[in-house]
N, CA, C and O atoms as a Maestro MAE file, in Angstrom:
{
 s_m_m2io_version
 :::
 2.0.0
}

f_m_ct {
 s_m_title
 :::
 protein
 m_atom[324] {
  # First column is atom index #
  i_m_mmod_type
  r_m_x_coord
  r_m_y_coord
  r_m_z_coord
  i_m_residue_number
  s_m_chain_name
  s_m_pdb_residue_name
  s_m_pdb_atom_name
  i_m_atomic_number
  :::
  1 25 94.751 -257.397 90.913 1 A "UNK " " N  " 7
  2 3 95.729 -257.173 91.952 1 A "UNK " " CA " 6
  3 2 95.093 -257.571 93.287 1 A "UNK " " C  " 6
  4 15 93.962 -257.173 93.567 1 A "UNK " " O  " 8
  5 25 95.775 -258.322 94.087 2 A "UNK " " N  " 7
  6 3 95.255 -258.644 95.315 2 A "UNK " " CA " 6
  7 2 96.150 -257.867 96.377 2 A "UNK " " C  " 6
  8 15 97.366 -257.731 96.236 2 A "UNK " " O  " 8
  9 25 95.447 -257.384 97.424 3 A "UNK " " N  " 7
  10 3 96.108 -256.661 98.516 3 A "UNK " " CA " 6
  11 2 95.441 -256.933 99.770 3 A "UNK " " C  " 6
  12 15 94.269 -257.310 99.771 3 A "UNK " " O  " 8
  13 25 96.121 -256.765 100.877 4 A "UNK " " N  " 7
  14 3 95.595 -256.962 102.226 4 A "UNK " " CA " 6
  15 2 94.850 -255.714 102.676 4 A "UNK " " C  " 6
  16 15 95.425 -254.646 102.886 4 A "UNK " " O  " 8
  17 25 93.575 -255.899 102.809 5 A "UNK " " N  " 7
  18 3 92.702 -254.743 103.265 5 A "UNK " " CA " 6
  19 2 92.930 -254.352 104.720 5 A "UNK " " C  " 6
  20 15 92.456 -253.302 105.154 5 A "UNK " " O  " 8
  21 25 93.587 -255.108 105.417 6 A "UNK " " N  " 7
  22 3 93.923 -254.796 106.837 6 A "UNK " " CA " 6
  23 2 95.149 -253.913 106.860 6 A "UNK " " C  " 6
  24 15 95.366 -253.228 107.860 6 A "UNK " " O  " 8
  25 25 95.986 -253.884 105.792 7 A "UNK " " N  " 7
  26 3 97.194 -253.038 105.712 7 A "UNK " " CA " 6
  27 2 96.970 -251.802 104.979 7 A "UNK " " C  " 6
  28 15 97.348 -250.730 105.453 7 A "UNK " " O  " 8
  29 25 96.327 -251.883 103.754 8 A "UNK " " N  " 7
  30 3 96.104 -250.783 102.867 8 A "UNK " " CA " 6
  31 2 94.704 -250.271 102.884 8 A "UNK " " C  " 6
  32 15 93.763 -251.064 102.920 8 A "UNK " " O  " 8
  33 25 94.522 -248.958 102.858 9 A "UNK " " N  " 7
  34 3 93.231 -248.436 102.950 9 A "UNK " " CA " 6
  35 2 92.452 -248.537 101.572 9 A "UNK " " C  " 6
  36 15 91.228 -248.411 101.543 9 A "UNK " " O  " 8
  37 25 93.177 -248.760 100.476 10 A "UNK " " N  " 7
  38 3 92.561 -248.771 99.196 10 A "UNK " " CA " 6
  39 2 93.481 -249.529 98.242 10 A "UNK " " C  " 6
  40 15 94.669 -249.694 98.519 10 A "UNK " " O  " 8
  41 25 92.924 -249.996 97.104 11 A "UNK " " N  " 7
  42 3 93.696 -250.625 96.112 11 A "UNK " " CA " 6
  43 2 94.708 -249.660 95.613 11 A "UNK " " C  " 6
  44 15 95.857 -250.036 95.378 11 A "UNK " " O  " 8
  45 25 94.315 -248.388 95.437 12 A "UNK " " N  " 7
  46 3 95.296 -247.374 94.912 12 A "UNK " " CA " 6
  47 2 96.506 -247.213 95.779 12 A "UNK " " C  " 6
  48 15 97.611 -247.011 95.274 12 A "UNK " " O  " 8
  49 25 96.315 -247.302 97.144 13 A "UNK " " N  " 7
  50 3 97.425 -247.095 98.076 13 A "UNK " " CA " 6
  51 2 98.285 -248.349 98.017 13 A "UNK " " C  " 6
  52 15 99.506 -248.234 98.132 13 A "UNK " " O  " 8
  53 25 97.740 -249.497 97.849 14 A "UNK " " N  " 7
  54 3 98.499 -250.811 97.723 14 A "UNK " " CA " 6
  55 2 99.258 -250.712 96.376 14 A "UNK " " C  " 6
  56 15 100.444 -251.042 96.359 14 A "UNK " " O  " 8
  57 25 98.680 -250.300 95.303 15 A "UNK " " N  " 7
  58 3 99.379 -250.227 94.044 15 A "UNK " " CA " 6
  59 2 100.478 -249.332 94.077 15 A "UNK " " C  " 6
  60 15 101.556 -249.649 93.575 15 A "UNK " " O  " 8
  61 25 100.271 -248.131 94.684 16 A "UNK " " N  " 7
  62 3 101.478 -247.190 94.742 16 A "UNK " " CA " 6
  63 2 102.560 -247.777 95.641 16 A "UNK " " C  " 6
  64 15 103.742 -247.610 95.340 16 A "UNK " " O  " 8
  65 25 102.200 -248.473 96.756 17 A "UNK " " N  " 7
  66 3 103.243 -249.130 97.559 17 A "UNK " " CA " 6
  67 2 104.091 -250.113 96.768 17 A "UNK " " C  " 6
  68 15 105.322 -250.086 96.764 17 A "UNK " " O  " 8
  69 25 103.318 -251.013 96.077 18 A "UNK " " N  " 7
  70 3 104.078 -252.073 95.381 18 A "UNK " " CA " 6
  71 2 104.991 -251.413 94.269 18 A "UNK " " C  " 6
  72 15 106.131 -251.832 94.069 18 A "UNK " " O  " 8
  73 25 104.457 -250.392 93.573 19 A "UNK " " N  " 7
  74 3 105.270 -249.756 92.520 19 A "UNK " " CA " 6
  75 2 106.502 -249.103 93.080 19 A "UNK " " C  " 6
  76 15 107.554 -249.122 92.442 19 A "UNK " " O  " 8
  77 25 106.401 -248.518 94.268 20 A "UNK " " N  " 7
  78 3 107.551 -247.679 94.734 20 A "UNK " " CA " 6
  79 2 108.387 -248.366 95.838 20 A "UNK " " C  " 6
  80 15 109.508 -247.926 96.090 20 A "UNK " " O  " 8
  81 25 107.896 -249.402 96.491 21 A "UNK " " N  " 7
  82 3 108.572 -249.932 97.655 21 A "UNK " " CA " 6
  83 2 108.832 -251.412 97.616 21 A "UNK " " C  " 6
  84 15 109.290 -251.964 98.616 21 A "UNK " " O  " 8
  85 25 108.560 -252.102 96.493 22 A "UNK " " N  " 7
  86 3 108.811 -253.403 96.430 22 A "UNK " " CA " 6
  87 2 109.648 -253.697 95.063 22 A "UNK " " C  " 6
  88 15 109.780 -252.815 94.215 22 A "UNK " " O  " 8
  89 25 110.127 -254.821 94.930 23 A "UNK " " N  " 7
  90 3 110.940 -255.080 93.711 23 A "UNK " " CA " 6
  91 2 110.918 -256.533 93.273 23 A "UNK " " C  " 6
  92 15 110.446 -257.420 93.984 23 A "UNK " " O  " 8
  93 25 111.435 -256.738 92.099 24 A "UNK " " N  " 7
  94 3 111.575 -258.152 91.613 24 A "UNK " " CA " 6
  95 2 110.347 -259.002 91.589 24 A "UNK " " C  " 6
  96 15 109.255 -258.569 91.222 24 A "UNK " " O  " 8
  97 25 110.544 -260.146 91.966 25 A "UNK " " N  " 7
  98 3 109.487 -261.207 91.835 25 A "UNK " " CA " 6
  99 2 108.261 -260.824 92.725 25 A "UNK " " C  " 6
  100 15 107.109 -261.049 92.355 25 A "UNK " " O  " 8
  101 25 108.565 -260.244 93.899 26 A "UNK " " N  " 7
  102 3 107.406 -259.848 94.812 26 A "UNK " " CA " 6
  103 2 106.506 -258.812 94.093 26 A "UNK " " C  " 6
  104 15 105.281 -258.937 94.086 26 A "UNK " " O  " 8
  105 25 107.133 -257.812 93.504 27 A "UNK " " N  " 7
  106 3 106.360 -256.737 92.791 27 A "UNK " " CA " 6
  107 2 105.622 -257.355 91.610 27 A "UNK " " C  " 6
  108 15 104.472 -256.994 91.359 27 A "UNK " " O  " 8
  109 25 106.256 -258.291 90.864 28 A "UNK " " N  " 7
  110 3 105.645 -258.849 89.677 28 A "UNK " " CA " 6
  111 2 104.425 -259.666 90.131 28 A "UNK " " C  " 6
  112 15 103.395 -259.632 89.458 28 A "UNK " " O  " 8
  113 25 104.506 -260.373 91.212 29 A "UNK " " N  " 7
  114 3 103.354 -261.090 91.737 29 A "UNK " " CA " 6
  115 2 102.263 -260.278 92.093 29 A "UNK " " C  " 6
  116 15 101.116 -260.555 91.744 29 A "UNK " " O  " 8
  117 25 102.592 -259.152 92.863 30 A "UNK " " N  " 7
  118 3 101.529 -258.204 93.354 30 A "UNK " " CA " 6
  119 2 100.861 -257.460 92.188 30 A "UNK " " C  " 6
  120 15 99.682 -257.117 92.278 30 A "UNK " " O  " 8
  121 25 101.552 -257.221 91.162 31 A "UNK " " N  " 7
  122 3 101.029 -256.441 90.029 31 A "UNK " " CA " 6
  123 2 100.551 -257.348 88.839 31 A "UNK " " C  " 6
  124 15 100.319 -256.869 87.729 31 A "UNK " " O  " 8
  125 25 100.418 -258.661 89.123 32 A "UNK " " N  " 7
  126 3 99.986 -259.587 88.144 32 A "UNK " " CA " 6
  127 2 100.730 -259.573 86.788 32 A "UNK " " C  " 6
  128 15 100.149 -259.693 85.710 32 A "UNK " " O  " 8
  129 25 102.087 -259.414 86.937 33 A "UNK " " N  " 7
  130 3 102.898 -259.375 85.727 33 A "UNK " " CA " 6
  131 2 103.116 -260.804 85.332 33 A "UNK " " C  " 6
  132 15 103.485 -261.639 86.159 33 A "UNK " " O  " 8
  133 25 102.877 -261.108 84.007 34 A "UNK " " N  " 7
  134 3 103.041 -262.421 83.438 34 A "UNK " " CA " 6
  135 2 103.879 -262.333 82.186 34 A "UNK " " C  " 6
  136 15 104.059 -261.258 81.615 34 A "UNK " " O  " 8
  137 25 104.391 -263.472 81.764 35 A "UNK " " N  " 7
  138 3 105.108 -263.543 80.527 35 A "UNK " " CA " 6
  139 2 104.246 -263.049 79.339 35 A "UNK " " C  " 6
  140 15 104.769 -262.465 78.390 35 A "UNK " " O  " 8
  141 25 102.895 -263.298 79.410 36 A "UNK " " N  " 7
  142 3 102.007 -262.959 78.328 36 A "UNK " " CA " 6
  143 2 102.020 -261.456 78.091 36 A "UNK " " C  " 6
  144 15 101.817 -260.989 76.970 36 A "UNK " " O  " 8
  145 25 102.261 -260.707 79.160 37 A "UNK " " N  " 7
  146 3 102.324 -259.266 78.913 37 A "UNK " " CA " 6
  147 2 103.472 -258.834 78.078 37 A "UNK " " C  " 6
  148 15 103.388 -257.817 77.390 37 A "UNK " " O  " 8
  149 25 104.502 -259.542 78.110 38 A "UNK " " N  " 7
  150 3 105.684 -259.240 77.247 38 A "UNK " " CA " 6
  151 2 105.558 -259.848 75.840 38 A "UNK " " C  " 6
  152 15 106.335 -259.539 74.936 38 A "UNK " " O  " 8
  153 25 104.525 -260.747 75.684 39 A "UNK " " N  " 7
  154 3 104.394 -261.350 74.378 39 A "UNK " " CA " 6
  155 2 103.237 -260.754 73.574 39 A "UNK " " C  " 6
  156 15 103.178 -260.957 72.361 39 A "UNK " " O  " 8
  157 25 102.304 -260.016 74.218 40 A "UNK " " N  " 7
  158 3 101.120 -259.503 73.614 40 A "UNK " " CA " 6
  159 2 100.903 -258.006 73.931 40 A "UNK " " C  " 6
  160 15 100.508 -257.650 75.042 40 A "UNK " " O  " 8
  161 25 101.162 -257.160 72.959 41 A "UNK " " N  " 7
  162 3 101.199 -255.748 73.199 41 A "UNK " " CA " 6
  163 2 99.810 -255.196 73.584 41 A "UNK " " C  " 6
  164 15 99.727 -254.239 74.354 41 A "UNK " " O  " 8
  165 25 98.753 -255.770 73.073 42 A "UNK " " N  " 7
  166 3 97.381 -255.345 73.401 42 A "UNK " " CA " 6
  167 2 97.141 -255.745 74.921 42 A "UNK " " C  " 6
  168 15 96.603 -254.949 75.691 42 A "UNK " " O  " 8
  169 25 97.509 -256.856 75.276 43 A "UNK " " N  " 7
  170 3 97.299 -257.314 76.651 43 A "UNK " " CA " 6
  171 2 98.134 -256.441 77.658 43 A "UNK " " C  " 6
  172 15 97.662 -256.158 78.759 43 A "UNK " " O  " 8
  173 25 99.302 -256.044 77.291 44 A "UNK " " N  " 7
  174 3 100.152 -255.219 78.038 44 A "UNK " " CA " 6
  175 2 99.512 -253.905 78.284 44 A "UNK " " C  " 6
  176 15 99.508 -253.381 79.398 44 A "UNK " " O  " 8
  177 25 98.918 -253.327 77.131 45 A "UNK " " N  " 7
  178 3 98.216 -252.011 77.234 45 A "UNK " " CA " 6
  179 2 96.942 -252.123 78.100 45 A "UNK " " C  " 6
  180 15 96.632 -251.178 78.825 45 A "UNK " " O  " 8
  181 25 96.203 -253.231 78.049 46 A "UNK " " N  " 7
  182 3 95.172 -253.371 78.879 46 A "UNK " " CA " 6
  183 2 95.548 -253.463 80.372 46 A "UNK " " C  " 6
  184 15 94.870 -252.878 81.217 46 A "UNK " " O  " 8
  185 25 96.574 -254.160 80.679 47 A "UNK " " N  " 7
  186 3 97.123 -254.263 82.002 47 A "UNK " " CA " 6
  187 2 97.551 -252.896 82.547 47 A "UNK " " C  " 6
  188 15 97.285 -252.561 83.702 47 A "UNK " " O  " 8
  189 25 98.209 -252.129 81.703 48 A "UNK " " N  " 7
  190 3 98.647 -250.787 82.100 48 A "UNK " " CA " 6
  191 2 97.410 -249.848 82.325 48 A "UNK " " C  " 6
  192 15 97.378 -249.097 83.300 48 A "UNK " " O  " 8
  193 25 96.478 -249.896 81.486 49 A "UNK " " N  " 7
  194 3 95.315 -249.027 81.649 49 A "UNK " " CA " 6
  195 2 94.544 -249.367 82.800 49 A "UNK " " C  " 6
  196 15 94.111 -248.445 83.492 49 A "UNK " " O  " 8
  197 25 94.277 -250.699 83.146 50 A "UNK " " N  " 7
  198 3 93.651 -251.107 84.370 50 A "UNK " " CA " 6
  199 2 94.264 -250.695 85.670 50 A "UNK " " C  " 6
  200 15 93.577 -250.387 86.644 50 A "UNK " " O  " 8
  201 25 95.580 -250.697 85.666 51 A "UNK " " N  " 7
  202 3 96.326 -250.266 86.853 51 A "UNK " " CA " 6
  203 2 96.338 -248.735 86.923 51 A "UNK " " C  " 6
  204 15 96.125 -248.157 87.989 51 A "UNK " " O  " 8
  205 25 96.589 -248.081 85.778 52 A "UNK " " N  " 7
  206 3 96.606 -246.618 85.851 52 A "UNK " " CA " 6
  207 2 95.438 -245.939 86.442 52 A "UNK " " C  " 6
  208 15 95.564 -244.975 87.198 52 A "UNK " " O  " 8
  209 25 94.298 -246.443 86.096 53 A "UNK " " N  " 7
  210 3 93.052 -245.814 86.558 53 A "UNK " " CA " 6
  211 2 92.938 -245.962 88.118 53 A "UNK " " C  " 6
  212 15 92.198 -245.209 88.751 53 A "UNK " " O  " 8
  213 25 93.652 -246.904 88.705 54 A "UNK " " N  " 7
  214 3 93.554 -247.085 90.156 54 A "UNK " " CA " 6
  215 2 94.518 -246.231 90.942 54 A "UNK " " C  " 6
  216 15 94.411 -246.156 92.166 54 A "UNK " " O  " 8
  217 25 95.499 -245.555 90.249 55 A "UNK " " N  " 7
  218 3 96.492 -244.799 90.892 55 A "UNK " " CA " 6
  219 2 95.750 -243.503 91.512 55 A "UNK " " C  " 6
  220 15 94.860 -242.911 90.901 55 A "UNK " " O  " 8
  221 25 96.178 -243.155 92.697 56 A "UNK " " N  " 7
  222 3 95.687 -241.947 93.332 56 A "UNK " " CA " 6
  223 2 96.197 -240.680 92.731 56 A "UNK " " C  " 6
  224 15 95.469 -239.708 92.526 56 A "UNK " " O  " 8
  225 25 97.513 -240.721 92.446 57 A "UNK " " N  " 7
  226 3 98.189 -239.509 91.852 57 A "UNK " " CA " 6
  227 2 98.626 -239.921 90.434 57 A "UNK " " C  " 6
  228 15 99.632 -240.608 90.256 57 A "UNK " " O  " 8
  229 25 97.892 -239.510 89.491 58 A "UNK " " N  " 7
  230 3 98.218 -239.896 88.062 58 A "UNK " " CA " 6
  231 2 99.453 -239.246 87.451 58 A "UNK " " C  " 6
  232 15 99.924 -239.626 86.380 58 A "UNK " " O  " 8
  233 25 99.975 -238.217 88.199 59 A "UNK " " N  " 7
  234 3 101.233 -237.559 87.640 59 A "UNK " " CA " 6
  235 2 102.375 -237.797 88.669 59 A "UNK " " C  " 6
  236 15 103.393 -237.112 88.570 59 A "UNK " " O  " 8
  237 25 102.273 -238.643 89.561 60 A "UNK " " N  " 7
  238 3 103.335 -238.819 90.599 60 A "UNK " " CA " 6
  239 2 104.347 -239.921 90.187 60 A "UNK " " C  " 6
  240 15 104.344 -240.443 89.073 60 A "UNK " " O  " 8
  241 25 105.193 -240.221 91.161 61 A "UNK " " N  " 7
  242 3 106.236 -241.281 90.880 61 A "UNK " " CA " 6
  243 2 105.736 -242.616 90.686 61 A "UNK " " C  " 6
  244 15 106.386 -243.381 89.975 61 A "UNK " " O  " 8
  245 25 104.590 -243.021 91.264 62 A "UNK " " N  " 7
  246 3 104.034 -244.405 90.979 62 A "UNK " " CA " 6
  247 2 103.579 -244.474 89.568 62 A "UNK " " C  " 6
  248 15 103.768 -245.500 88.915 62 A "UNK " " O  " 8
  249 25 102.978 -243.416 89.057 63 A "UNK " " N  " 7
  250 3 102.551 -243.380 87.650 63 A "UNK " " CA " 6
  251 2 103.708 -243.468 86.701 63 A "UNK " " C  " 6
  252 15 103.648 -244.180 85.699 63 A "UNK " " O  " 8
  253 25 104.804 -242.721 87.019 64 A "UNK " " N  " 7
  254 3 105.929 -242.787 86.171 64 A "UNK " " CA " 6
  255 2 106.576 -244.176 86.172 64 A "UNK " " C  " 6
  256 15 107.058 -244.655 85.145 64 A "UNK " " O  " 8
  257 25 106.573 -244.815 87.362 65 A "UNK " " N  " 7
  258 3 107.165 -246.200 87.482 65 A "UNK " " CA " 6
  259 2 106.321 -247.220 86.727 65 A "UNK " " C  " 6
  260 15 106.859 -248.095 86.048 65 A "UNK " " O  " 8
  261 25 104.965 -247.103 86.849 66 A "UNK " " N  " 7
  262 3 104.079 -247.961 86.006 66 A "UNK " " CA " 6
  263 2 104.301 -247.791 84.590 66 A "UNK " " C  " 6
  264 15 104.327 -248.796 83.880 66 A "UNK " " O  " 8
  265 25 104.483 -246.518 84.037 67 A "UNK " " N  " 7
  266 3 104.710 -246.314 82.667 67 A "UNK " " CA " 6
  267 2 105.993 -246.921 82.231 67 A "UNK " " C  " 6
  268 15 106.098 -247.468 81.133 67 A "UNK " " O  " 8
  269 25 107.040 -246.824 83.142 68 A "UNK " " N  " 7
  270 3 108.324 -247.385 82.817 68 A "UNK " " CA " 6
  271 2 108.219 -248.924 82.605 68 A "UNK " " C  " 6
  272 15 108.788 -249.474 81.662 68 A "UNK " " O  " 8
  273 25 107.493 -249.576 83.491 69 A "UNK " " N  " 7
  274 3 107.308 -250.972 83.397 69 A "UNK " " CA " 6
  275 2 106.552 -251.417 82.084 69 A "UNK " " C  " 6
  276 15 106.865 -252.417 81.438 69 A "UNK " " O  " 8
  277 25 105.588 -250.612 81.787 70 A "UNK " " N  " 7
  278 3 104.810 -250.848 80.581 70 A "UNK " " CA " 6
  279 2 105.705 -250.631 79.292 70 A "UNK " " C  " 6
  280 15 105.653 -251.433 78.360 70 A "UNK " " O  " 8
  281 25 106.458 -249.612 79.275 71 A "UNK " " N  " 7
  282 3 107.360 -249.378 78.207 71 A "UNK " " CA " 6
  283 2 108.379 -250.420 77.963 71 A "UNK " " C  " 6
  284 15 108.734 -250.724 76.824 71 A "UNK " " O  " 8
  285 25 108.868 -250.988 79.076 72 A "UNK " " N  " 7
  286 3 109.812 -252.126 79.073 72 A "UNK " " CA " 6
  287 2 109.072 -253.359 78.472 72 A "UNK " " C  " 6
  288 15 109.697 -254.143 77.757 72 A "UNK " " O  " 8
  289 25 107.822 -253.535 78.733 73 A "UNK " " N  " 7
  290 3 107.156 -254.716 78.224 73 A "UNK " " CA " 6
  291 2 107.045 -254.620 76.696 73 A "UNK " " C  " 6
  292 15 107.235 -255.604 75.981 73 A "UNK " " O  " 8
  293 25 106.726 -253.377 76.206 74 A "UNK " " N  " 7
  294 3 106.422 -253.289 74.841 74 A "UNK " " CA " 6
  295 2 107.653 -252.864 73.905 74 A "UNK " " C  " 6
  296 15 107.522 -252.705 72.691 74 A "UNK " " O  " 8
  297 25 108.738 -252.713 74.522 75 A "UNK " " N  " 7
  298 3 109.901 -252.218 73.724 75 A "UNK " " CA " 6
  299 2 110.362 -253.150 72.634 75 A "UNK " " C  " 6
  300 15 111.029 -252.702 71.702 75 A "UNK " " O  " 8
  301 25 110.040 -254.421 72.706 76 A "UNK " " N  " 7
  302 3 110.404 -255.382 71.729 76 A "UNK " " CA " 6
  303 2 109.518 -255.270 70.449 76 A "UNK " " C  " 6
  304 15 109.865 -255.860 69.426 76 A "UNK " " O  " 8
  305 25 108.437 -254.558 70.489 77 A "UNK " " N  " 7
  306 3 107.605 -254.463 69.391 77 A "UNK " " CA " 6
  307 2 108.015 -253.304 68.451 77 A "UNK " " C  " 6
  308 15 108.392 -252.227 68.912 77 A "UNK " " O  " 8
  309 25 107.933 -253.550 67.119 78 A "UNK " " N  " 7
  310 3 108.277 -252.338 66.282 78 A "UNK " " CA " 6
  311 2 107.260 -251.255 66.409 78 A "UNK " " C  " 6
  312 15 106.088 -251.463 66.725 78 A "UNK " " O  " 8
  313 25 107.784 -250.064 66.139 79 A "UNK " " N  " 7
  314 3 106.861 -248.905 66.190 79 A "UNK " " CA " 6
  315 2 105.808 -248.979 65.147 79 A "UNK " " C  " 6
  316 15 106.075 -249.478 64.054 79 A "UNK " " O  " 8
  317 25 104.638 -248.518 65.415 80 A "UNK " " N  " 7
  318 3 103.550 -248.525 64.387 80 A "UNK " " CA " 6
  319 2 103.842 -247.464 63.414 80 A "UNK " " C  " 6
  320 15 104.292 -246.363 63.731 80 A "UNK " " O  " 8
  321 25 103.560 -247.849 62.185 81 A "UNK " " N  " 7
  322 3 103.772 -246.826 61.096 81 A "UNK " " CA " 6
  323 2 102.604 -245.951 60.860 81 A "UNK " " C  " 6
  324 15 102.653 -245.075 59.996 81 A "UNK " " O  " 8
  :::
 }
 m_bond[323] {
  # First column is bond index #
  i_m_from
  i_m_to
  i_m_order
  :::
  1 1 2 1
  2 2 3 1
  3 3 4 2
  4 3 5 1
  5 5 6 1
  6 6 7 1
  7 7 8 2
  8 7 9 1
  9 9 10 1
  10 10 11 1
  11 11 12 2
  12 11 13 1
  13 13 14 1
  14 14 15 1
  15 15 16 2
  16 15 17 1
  17 17 18 1
  18 18 19 1
  19 19 20 2
  20 19 21 1
  21 21 22 1
  22 22 23 1
  23 23 24 2
  24 23 25 1
  25 25 26 1
  26 26 27 1
  27 27 28 2
  28 27 29 1
  29 29 30 1
  30 30 31 1
  31 31 32 2
  32 31 33 1
  33 33 34 1
  34 34 35 1
  35 35 36 2
  36 35 37 1
  37 37 38 1
  38 38 39 1
  39 39 40 2
  40 39 41 1
  41 41 42 1
  42 42 43 1
  43 43 44 2
  44 43 45 1
  45 45 46 1
  46 46 47 1
  47 47 48 2
  48 47 49 1
  49 49 50 1
  50 50 51 1
  51 51 52 2
  52 51 53 1
  53 53 54 1
  54 54 55 1
  55 55 56 2
  56 55 57 1
  57 57 58 1
  58 58 59 1
  59 59 60 2
  60 59 61 1
  61 61 62 1
  62 62 63 1
  63 63 64 2
  64 63 65 1
  65 65 66 1
  66 66 67 1
  67 67 68 2
  68 67 69 1
  69 69 70 1
  70 70 71 1
  71 71 72 2
  72 71 73 1
  73 73 74 1
  74 74 75 1
  75 75 76 2
  76 75 77 1
  77 77 78 1
  78 78 79 1
  79 79 80 2
  80 79 81 1
  81 81 82 1
  82 82 83 1
  83 83 84 2
  84 83 85 1
  85 85 86 1
  86 86 87 1
  87 87 88 2
  88 87 89 1
  89 89 90 1
  90 90 91 1
  91 91 92 2
  92 91 93 1
  93 93 94 1
  94 94 95 1
  95 95 96 2
  96 95 97 1
  97 97 98 1
  98 98 99 1
  99 99 100 2
  100 99 101 1
  101 101 102 1
  102 102 103 1
  103 103 104 2
  104 103 105 1
  105 105 106 1
  106 106 107 1
  107 107 108 2
  108 107 109 1
  109 109 110 1
  110 110 111 1
  111 111 112 2
  112 111 113 1
  113 113 114 1
  114 114 115 1
  115 115 116 2
  116 115 117 1
  117 117 118 1
  118 118 119 1
  119 119 120 2
  120 119 121 1
  121 121 122 1
  122 122 123 1
  123 123 124 2
  124 123 125 1
  125 125 126 1
  126 126 127 1
  127 127 128 2
  128 127 129 1
  129 129 130 1
  130 130 131 1
  131 131 132 2
  132 131 133 1
  133 133 134 1
  134 134 135 1
  135 135 136 2
  136 135 137 1
  137 137 138 1
  138 138 139 1
  139 139 140 2
  140 139 141 1
  141 141 142 1
  142 142 143 1
  143 143 144 2
  144 143 145 1
  145 145 146 1
  146 146 147 1
  147 147 148 2
  148 147 149 1
  149 149 150 1
  150 150 151 1
  151 151 152 2
  152 151 153 1
  153 153 154 1
  154 154 155 1
  155 155 156 2
  156 155 157 1
  157 157 158 1
  158 158 159 1
  159 159 160 2
  160 159 161 1
  161 161 162 1
  162 162 163 1
  163 163 164 2
  164 163 165 1
  165 165 166 1
  166 166 167 1
  167 167 168 2
  168 167 169 1
  169 169 170 1
  170 170 171 1
  171 171 172 2
  172 171 173 1
  173 173 174 1
  174 174 175 1
  175 175 176 2
  176 175 177 1
  177 177 178 1
  178 178 179 1
  179 179 180 2
  180 179 181 1
  181 181 182 1
  182 182 183 1
  183 183 184 2
  184 183 185 1
  185 185 186 1
  186 186 187 1
  187 187 188 2
  188 187 189 1
  189 189 190 1
  190 190 191 1
  191 191 192 2
  192 191 193 1
  193 193 194 1
  194 194 195 1
  195 195 196 2
  196 195 197 1
  197 197 198 1
  198 198 199 1
  199 199 200 2
  200 199 201 1
  201 201 202 1
  202 202 203 1
  203 203 204 2
  204 203 205 1
  205 205 206 1
  206 206 207 1
  207 207 208 2
  208 207 209 1
  209 209 210 1
  210 210 211 1
  211 211 212 2
  212 211 213 1
  213 213 214 1
  214 214 215 1
  215 215 216 2
  216 215 217 1
  217 217 218 1
  218 218 219 1
  219 219 220 2
  220 219 221 1
  221 221 222 1
  222 222 223 1
  223 223 224 2
  224 223 225 1
  225 225 226 1
  226 226 227 1
  227 227 228 2
  228 227 229 1
  229 229 230 1
  230 230 231 1
  231 231 232 2
  232 231 233 1
  233 233 234 1
  234 234 235 1
  235 235 236 2
  236 235 237 1
  237 237 238 1
  238 238 239 1
  239 239 240 2
  240 239 241 1
  241 241 242 1
  242 242 243 1
  243 243 244 2
  244 243 245 1
  245 245 246 1
  246 246 247 1
  247 247 248 2
  248 247 249 1
  249 249 250 1
  250 250 251 1
  251 251 252 2
  252 251 253 1
  253 253 254 1
  254 254 255 1
  255 255 256 2
  256 255 257 1
  257 257 258 1
  258 258 259 1
  259 259 260 2
  260 259 261 1
  261 261 262 1
  262 262 263 1
  263 263 264 2
  264 263 265 1
  265 265 266 1
  266 266 267 1
  267 267 268 2
  268 267 269 1
  269 269 270 1
  270 270 271 1
  271 271 272 2
  272 271 273 1
  273 273 274 1
  274 274 275 1
  275 275 276 2
  276 275 277 1
  277 277 278 1
  278 278 279 1
  279 279 280 2
  280 279 281 1
  281 281 282 1
  282 282 283 1
  283 283 284 2
  284 283 285 1
  285 285 286 1
  286 286 287 1
  287 287 288 2
  288 287 289 1
  289 289 290 1
  290 290 291 1
  291 291 292 2
  292 291 293 1
  293 293 294 1
  294 294 295 1
  295 295 296 2
  296 295 297 1
  297 297 298 1
  298 298 299 1
  299 299 300 2
  300 299 301 1
  301 301 302 1
  302 302 303 1
  303 303 304 2
  304 303 305 1
  305 305 306 1
  306 306 307 1
  307 307 308 2
  308 307 309 1
  309 309 310 1
  310 310 311 1
  311 311 312 2
  312 311 313 1
  313 313 314 1
  314 314 315 1
  315 315 316 2
  316 315 317 1
  317 317 318 1
  318 318 319 1
  319 319 320 2
  320 319 321 1
  321 321 322 1
  322 322 323 1
  323 323 324 2
  :::
 }
}
């Protein structure tokens, strides 16, 4: 994830901003969302984990939004038995 260090004090604040205050293609670009994340469950999990650790508030709205995006990515996969 790339962010402007002149605007955000940390990667965590940039991540939370993009999760909560941007949408669509802009958010996808900022969060490095690619088609491959929707095609590869393990890659989607890695993406989620890498962003989750950067969040400042792991129980806040941004964390919930990140989880929602991740769950949308993997919803096409059958549940593990």
